[in-house]
N, C-alpha and C positions, 0 to 999 in steps of 0.2 A: 142288716149285715151288708147287703149289696151296696146300700147308699154309702156306708163307711168306706167300702173298698174304692168306689169311684171318687170319693172325696180325697183319699190317700193318693190315688193315681193322678188327680188333678194338681197336686202340689208340685211346683217346678223344682228341678234338682238344686238350684242355688238358693232356695228359700231359707234353708237352715242357716246358711252363711249370712244372709241378709238379716235374719232374726237375731243372730248373735251380735252382729254389728250394731243393730238398734239397741239391744240390751246394753251393750258396752257404752253406747252414747248416753243412754239414760243414766247409767251408773256414774259416768263422768259428770253429767249435769247435776246429779244429786250430791256427789261426794267431793268433787274437785273444788278446792277453795277459790282458786283463781285460774281461769283458763290459760293454758300455755306455761304455767309455772308449777314447780314442785311445792308441796306443802312445807311449811317451816319445820326445821328439825325439832323433834320432841326428845328432850334430854332423858325423861323418865322411860320412854319406850326404848331408847338406845341402851339404857342401863339394864332393863329387863332382858333385852335381846342378848346382850353380852353375857349376863349371868347364866342365861339358858345355854349359850354356846359353851361356856366354861364347864357347865355341869355335864353337857353331852360329851365334851372332849376329855374331861379329866375326872368324870364321876367315878369310874372304876379304879382310880389310883388310890392306894393306901396312903394316908397322911404320914408324914415323916416326923417322928418324935425324937428330939435331940435334947440331951441334958444341957442345962445352962453352962455356957463356956466361961472359964475364968478370963478376965481381960488380961492382955499382955502388958506387964508393967513396963517393959523396955520401950514399947511403942504406944504412945498415948492415943494416936489417931486410929480409929477403927472405921474401915470403909464399909459400905453397904454390901451385903451378900447378894448373890444372884438368885434370890428366892422370890417366887411370885406368891404373895400371901393370898389365900382364899378368904372370903368374908367370914368373920366369926361372930356368932350371936352375942349381943350385948349382955353383960352380966355374967358371962362364963368365967371359969377359973383362969383361963389363959389370959383374958383381957385384964382381969384384976391384977395378975402378976406382971403384966406389961410384956409378956412374951407370947408371940404367936406360934403355937405348936404345929398346927396342921398347915405347914408351908410346903408347897409343891416345888421341888427343885427342877428348873427347866434349863439350866445353863445360862451363860452370860448373854442376856438380851436386853432390849429396852424395857423400862418399867412404865406402865400406864399411869397417867396423872391421877392423883388421889389415892393410889395404892400405897401400901405400907411395906417397906423393906426392913427386915430385922437383921441386926448384927449383934450377936451376944445378947446382952440384956437391954441394949439401947434400941430404940425404935426410931427409924428415920422416915419422914414423909418425903416421897419423891416429888420434886417440883413439877408444876403442870406445864412446863414449856418444852416438853419432848415433842419434836416436830412430827415424828411418824405417827404418834397417837392422835395428834391434832388432825392430821390428814385422814386417818382411817382408824377409828376407835373400835377395832374388832380384833379377833384372834389372829387374822392374817398378818397383822402388823408385828406379831412375834417373830416372824422370819424377815430378815433384811433382804430386800430385793436388789440384786446386783445388776447394774445397767449393762447393756451389750457392749463388748469391747471391740466389735467388728468395725474396721475403719469406714468412715463415711466416704462415699465416692466424691471425687472432685466434679465440678460442673464442667461439662464439655458441650460445645455448640453442636447441634445436629448437623449431619452431613447431607448434602443434596447432590444429585446428579446434574452436572452442568454441560456435559458433552457426550455425544454418542458418535463413535468413529466406525464407519463401515469400510470394508475393503477386502477382508479375507473371504475366502469361499468355503471355509470349513470351520469347525469348532476352534476357538482360540484357546490354546493350551498353556502358554507360558509367556512371561513378561520379565524384562529387566531394564533398569534405568542406567543411563550413562553417568559416570562420576561428575561430569560438568553440568548435569541436569538440563541439557539442551535437547536431548532426544531420548526416546526409549524404543526398545525393540520387542516385537511379539512373534511368537512361533505358533503355527496353526496346523490343523489336520489337513489343510490344502498343500502341505509339504514346503511352504515358503516361510521365510523370515522377513518381516516388514519393519522398517525403521520409520518412526513418526516424530514430528516436531512437537515438543511438549507444549509450547505456548499456543500454537495454532491448531494442532491436530492434523496437519497436512502430511501426506505420505512423502517421504524423502527418497526411499530406496526399497527395492524388493530383492532378496537374495534367494537363489534356488540352489539345490544341491542334495538335499535330503530326499529319500524316496519313500518315506513314511512320515506320519505326523511328528512334529517337533514338540517334545515334552519338556525340555529343559533349556534355559538360557542364562548366561552370566556374562557380564562385561567387566573386564579387569580394570582396576584403578591404578595399576602399576605399569601396564603395557597397553599398546593400541590393539588389544585383542578382544575378540568376542568368542564365546564358546557356546556350542549348541549340541544337544543330544536328542535322539528320537527313537521311535519304535523300530527303525531299521538297523538297530544295534550299533549305529555309528555315533562317534563323538568327534566333533570337528572344531578346529581352531580357525577363526576368520581374522585376516589382517584387515583392519578398518581403514588403512591407508590405500590398500589396493582393492578392497572389497571382494576378496576371494579367499578360498580355503587354502591354507598353507600347511596344515598338519591334520592328520586323522589319527585317532587313538583306537587301535583294534584290540579286542580282548573280551568284550561282553558276548555272552552266549545267547542273549535274548534282548528284548527291547529295553532301552535306557529311560528311566522314569524321572530321575532327578539329577541335579548337577549343582555343584558349589565350588567356589574358588577360595583358597586359603588367603586370609588377609595379609599375611607377612611372608609366606613362602611361595616359591614358584611351583605350586602343587594344585592339581585339579582332582576333585572327588566326584565320582558318578555312581549312582545306585540304580539297579534295574531288576528285571523280572527273574534274573538268574540268582536272586537272593544274596548277591555279593555287592559290597561297596568297594570300588576299585580306586586306588590312589595312583595318579599319573604324574610324572615329571613333565611339565609343560614344554620345556625346550627339547628334550631328547625323545619324547613320545614313549618313554619306557614306563612300564607298570611297576611302581615301587612296591605296592602291597595289594593283595586281594583280601579285604577284611571279611572273613567268613565267620558265620555264627548264626545269622538269621535263618529261619526256616521257610520264609516266604518273601515275596517281592519287597525290595527296599524302595519305598516310594517318597521318602523325605530325608533330607540331609542338610545340616548346616555346620559351619566351621567357626573357630575362634582362635585367637593368638595363643592362648594358654590352655593347659590341660583341663578338661578333656578337649582336645583340639578338633575332634570329629564326633558328631552326634547323629545317629541315624534312627529313623522310625520305619516300621515295617508292617506289612499285612499280617505278620504273626503276632500282632498286638503288643510287641515289646519295643522299648527304646534302648539303644546300646550306646555307651560311651566308649571311645576307642583311644588306646595309647598309640600315638603316631610314631613313636620311636621303635616299638617292637611289633606293631600291627596286631595287637591283642586287645581283647575286651577288658575294659576297666570295671564297668558296672552295667548291669541290666535292670531296667525299670519295668516292672510287670503290673503297673497300676491300671492300664487300660484293658477293656474286655473286647474291643473291636479294633479293626485296622487303624494304625496311626498314619493318616494320609497327609497330615500337614503339621509343621512345627514352625515356630518363629522365635528368634533370639531378641531379647530386649536390648535396644541400642546403648543404654546406660547401665542398667542393673545387671548383676550376675544372676540372671534368671531367664528361663525360657518357658514357653507354653506349647502344649501339644493338643491336637484336636482329633477326636475320634467320634464315631456315631453314638457312643455311650455318653461322652462328656468332654468338656474342654478343661484341661488341668494345667496347673502352674507348678513349676519345679525350681529349686535353687541350683546354682552352680557354685563350685565344681562338684559337690558331693551328690547332687541329684535328689535332695530331700524334697518330699512332697509338701507343697504349701497348702493348696486347697483347690477344690473344683470351682469353676465359675458358677454363679448363683442361680443360673437358669439354664435349661437345656434347649439346644436348637432343634433336637430331634430330627436330624437328617444327616446324610453323609457329608462331612466337611472336607472340601478339597483344598481350600486356600485359607491362609491366615497371614496377617502382617500386623506389626505394631510400630508406632512412631515414638519420638522422644517425649511427646506430651502425655504419653500413657494411654493413647487411644488405640485399642486393638480391634481389628476387623476380622470376621470370619465369614466365608462364603460357602453356601451349601449347594447340594445337588438339585434342590427344589427351587433355586433362585432366591432363597432368603439371604439377606446380608445383614448381619448383626454387628453393632458397634458396642464395645465394652470399655468400662473404666478398668485399667490394668490393676490398680492398687486394691480395689475392693472386690473386683469380679462381678460388678453390677452391669447389666446390659441396659444402656441408656437409650438405645435406638434400635428398632427392629423394622426393617423395610424389605419389600419384595422388589426384585428387578422387573422392569417392564420389557417384555419380549418385543423385538422390532417387528413391524408389520410384515406379514408374509411368512413368518416362522411358525412352527408348531408351538402350542402352549407348553408341551413337554420340554421344549428347548429353552429351559429357564435355569440351567445350571451355571454355577460360577466355578471356573477351573483354576484361576490364578489371580492373585491380588498383590499389589506392590505399592508402597509409598515412594514418592520422589525423594530426592536427597534432603529437602527441607522438611518433609513430613506434612506439608500443607495440602498436597494433592494426592489422590488415590486413583490407581488404575485397576480396573477389574476386567478379566478376560472371560468371555461367556460362550455358552453353547448356541446362542442365536447368531453367532459369527460376528458379533460386535465387540468393540472395546469401549467401556464406559469410564468416564473420568468424573471424580467426585471431589467436592471441596466443602469446607464448613460454611454454614449459613451465616452471613455477616450480620443479618438483622436480628438474629436470635439473642436473647438475654436470659439470665436466670429467672426472670419474672415470666417471660413468654413461654419458656420451656423448663419448668421446674424439675428438680430431681425427684422422681417418685421411687423412694428407696425404703424398703423395710429390712432391718437387720435380720439375718437368718436365725431361727430358733436353735437349730442344730446343724452341724456341719457333718456331712457324710465323710467317712475316712477315705473311701475310695469311690 
């Protein structure tokens, strides 16, 4: 007895696994006809397997007995019925009469080759060129498989970071491009607005005037004006010919978090921590409307020429469409479960996307119908998003993740992490703003490591070097 115990203890833990692998190898050596190949298909074995499956699946079903049907004199052609005939022993009464009585009715489906379909007194042999049964001669072929109708994503070249601009002394919170595409401006927590050359990345101008971080910027394409908003409750209009503030818009009771210019009217929209989106007349500095209805901070807003002309997203998890004639809510979308910190309007389609910590969602305009969620989750707070005319959408997260998406299908074709500039803390890897230039070929991201990063498509990439790794979704979550 002690000898057996010591022998059992001496067996190493992996010996059972090794023994089973050896046994498997021996079995393969004995029974495998040719190494690396499957054995040839055995028609008899397949027939036995199918008949067993049929017996298991339909053994408890009572056979259907039908009286012989009189043929229709008016219509000479009699089509085959959708009856799947079970095998009948030879010499039985039903075969002598030519009528198969124990036929199991399963609805209109494919008939397997060699099976007999009955119609009245005539017996029809189904031809053996039915493709689904040639592919898969089993009961699973009774159900027609529907291919996924989800749109395949278009191929997009991956984006790469080609320039890092340093100059701000605080988190960079906002960005806006000039309509001429020659320069762009950034607002920062160091209370300054800096103007940079797009082609070279050289600093052209620094504007001071805010006494808190600058969270919103917009450049007018109809006037030589730039607008800024910040945590100091101030909204300023800058004359770009004189490079100074010419108007201030007073009314917000707390910090101003977002800002947008109407494309056709001389109207400015600002949203802030006082849960209100305010509509200003640019020229007279008058407040036209205070769009009230949100229960928490209004942190994202965009405008469009037709109704709904104003769309706002808030920390109260809702998105509201506003009627600019009456200053009233048109629609409230409650699809998100977390704060809606970023939204972007597609430049060509009547659609927009909104981002939240729970998901990134796509909606139609003007009715706000929910299209679908993006097919993967970034799983972080998303502060910034933008989309260009080619259908490349970008989202930037609090953890420094920057994801590129195909707009049409919602597939994320590139997921990258920003590299924090030397000297910064690793936690300073957040992306606070993102904007494409007027052509959509360059992207600017504003980050928590006090840098501005510029991105462009990789010119050397091809569909062969960077193939689309896409699996259509099995099920789409409603919300």
